[in-house]
N, C-alpha and C positions, 0 to 999 in steps of 0.2 A: 168583932162586933157581929152578933147574930140578929137577923131580922126575920120575922115571920110575915109572910105576904098573904093578904086576904083579898079575894075578889068580891065585889059587891054584886049580889044577885038582883038588886033593885036599880042601881045606877050603872048602866052599861058602860064598860071601859074604865070604871073607877077601881083603883087598888089601894089598899091600906097596908102600910108597912108598920109593924109593931116591934118595939125593942123587946129583947128577951126579958121575961118576967112581967110583961104588960099583957092585958087582955082587952077585949072589946069593951068591957065595962069601965076601963080606964080612960077612954076617949070622951070628949064632950058629948053630952046628950044630943044636941042638935045634929052633930056629925053622925052619931050612931043612928039616929032616926032617918037621916038621908041615905045611909048606906045599907043598913041591915034589911034582910038577912045577908050575911057574908059567909064565905067558906074559905078555909085555908087552902092555898094552892101551892105554896112552896116555902122553903126555909133557905135563907141565903147567909153565907158567911161573908159579910162585907169587907172584912179585914183582908181577905184573899182575892179581892177584886179591884181592878183599876177603874172600871166603868160599868154602867148599866145600860140596857138597850134604850130606855125611854126617859130616864131621869139623870140628873147630875148627881153622881155618887156622893160628892162632898156635901151637897144640900141635904140629901137623904140622911147621911151620917149626922150632920148637925141637928136636924130636926129630931132624929131618934134620941140623941143625947140631951137635947133641950126640953122636949115635950113628950118623948116616949113614942111618938108616931110620926109618920109622914104620909100625906095623902097625894096620890097620883091620879089626876083627873084625865079623862080621855082627851085626845088632841082635838082641836077645833078644825072642822073641815069646811073649807070655803069653795068647794068645787061648784062650777056653774055660775060663778059671779063674774059678770062682765063689766068692765069699767070703760067708759067712753070719755075722752077729753075733747073739749070744744076749742 
């Protein structure tokens, strides 16, 4: 399974995986407006991988098979948060 990975130039840290044969025009309009402009940053053969650095590979494969794309959002950073218990 081949995936084309695009980085959003609008939404920092967001990446869009597209299944082979899919283009940015194939994703929902609302999502495209949130992410575009995008640039292709890599091509991955998911069949030859056991894991990905930031995403669960099985979820990525399932989303690509079901909807033709997978959205990877940036991790939530909670540094500087202090919790006090009384």
